N, C-alpha and C positions, 0 to 999 in steps of 0.2 A: 504494500500499499504506499502510495506516495505521501510526502509530507503535506502537500496541498489537500489531498483527500482527507487526511487525518485532521487537519485544521478545520476543514468544512464539517466533518463528523462532530468534532468537539463543539463548534459554534451551534450546530443544529441541536445537539444534546443540551447545551446551555439555554437555548431558546425554549425547548420543550420543558425544561426544569422551571424556567421563569413563568411559563404558562401554567405549570402545575401549582405554583405558589399563588398565582393570581389568575383565576379562570376568566376574568374579564379582559385580559390582554389578548389582542389579536397577534398573529404570528409576526406581523411587521412591527408592531409595538414592542413585543418581546425582543425581536432582533435589534431594534434601535437601542434598547437598554443594554443588551449584551455587548453590542458594538461599542457603545460609549464606555462601558466598564473595562473592556479589553483594549480600548484604543484602536479598534479596527477601522472605525470611521467616525469622524467628529463633525461631519457636515452632511446635509441631506443629499447633495449631489453625489458625493463619494459613496454614501450608503447605497443609493439607488443604482449607481453604476456597478458596484461590486456584486449586488444581488440580482442585477438584470431586471429591475422593476421600474415602473414609471415614477419619475420624480414627483409628480402631482400626488400620487398615492402616499409616498413617503411624507410629503409636506402635511397632508391631511392627518396621518397617524401621529406625526410629531407634534402637531398642535393639540391633539387629544391628550397626549402624555403631559404636555406642559400645563394644560388646564386642569387635568385630573390629579389633584393633590401634589402638583409640582414634581412629578416623577422625573422630568427632564427640565433643564434650564436652558433658555436661548441665550447665547453669548453675543451673537452678531448676525445681522441680516444683510445680504447683498441684494439690493433692490433691482439691480440690472440683471443678475443671473438667477434670482429667486433662491439662491443658496442660503440655507440657514445653518449656522454653526451652533452646536449644542454641547452640553455636558451634563453629567449627573450632578445634582445639587450637593453642596457640602453636607457631609454627615455630621450630626450632632455628636460632639465628644462627651463621653460620660466620665 
């Protein structure tokens, strides 16, 4: 098995695990969270390109995550390209 296939399998397993923890997450939403956590993609266009899905779908799902309990945080928007840079919100230190 190639390293790329292994990385893809790991990513998909983490997406499935995220959905198992929160059944309200779509696969794209869970993928955005996992990608942000692993540093795979930190902007909407990169995520869409790497997964081969429409950028408009990614933007819609990204906005849901931002509005829903602040699961993701928007860092910057590029109005010309519609690219949205995002990150996980800082975790509260205990």
